[in-house]
N, C-alpha and C positions, 0 to 999 in steps of 0.2 A: 266577300258575298263568297268565299270559296268556305267558311265555315257553317254558312245559311245552311248551304247546299248541300255539306256535309251533315249538318244536324236534320235536315229537312227527310234526307236518302234515310238516316238510323230511322228515324219516326215512322215513314212508310213503310219499310219491313218489319217494324217491331209491329206496326198496323197489322200486315198481313201474316205476319204468321198469326198472331193471336186470333185475326179471323178465321185460317185455316183451323186453328185448336179448336174453337169454340165449336165448325161446322164439324169437325170429329166429333166432339163430344157429344154435340146434338145426334149425329150418326147412331152412337154407341148407345148413347140414351135409348133412342128409339128402339132401337134392334133390341134391346134386354126388354123393354114393356111391352114388345111384342110376344115376345120369345118365354116371357111366363106370368102370363096372366093368369087369375088366382083359380080358374077353372074354363073349361070345355065350353061350356054355354058363356063366360065373360068372354071367350075369345070369339065367338060366334057374334056379341051383340058390339065389337069394337069398330070404331069408326075411325079404318084407319088416317084416312086423310085427313080428318081433325086433330087423330093426335098427333100424327105429324110436323101441321103447321101451327098447331098453340105451342107445343116442344120446340117447334125452330124460332119462335116469336120468344118465348121465356129463357132461351140458354142463348141463342146469338146475337139478340136485340133485332133482328131484321126483321122491318116491315114490310106486308105482303098485302093483298086487297082487302085483308081483316079490316085494314084500318079505314076501309072504305066503305066501310059494311056490310061486305060479302060474307062475314062471320071467317069458320077457320074451316070451312067443308069446301074447298077449293084445289083445283090443281090434284097431280099425283103426282107428286114431290117422291112419297116414298118408294115408287117405283123407278126412282131416277139411281139410286144408291148400291147397284151389284157390285161394286169393285170389292163389297165385303164379301162376296162368294164367287169374283172372278180370279183363279189361278196365274200366277205370271208363266209363262212361258220361258225358259230358260236355253 
C-alpha cells in the first residue's frame, strides 16, 4: 500500500504543477495578445472576456460555461490576474 500512496502522491504533485504552468502560460499569452494588437482600432474591437475564455479553454483545457452553450463571452476572468502588476513588498 505504501508504494501506491507514493505513486498517487507523485502523480498528484505533477498534475498540480502542470495545471499551474498551463495557467501561467494562459496568463502570459493573454497578456501578450492584449498588449500587442496590430492597431489601435483592433484594440478597440477586442472582446477581452471572449479572448480570455477562449485562450483559457485552448491552453489549459479547462471547461467553463461555454460547454453549456453560453459562448466565450462570460465572466470577467481577465480582471482577476493582477499579480502580473502587483509589486511584492519586502
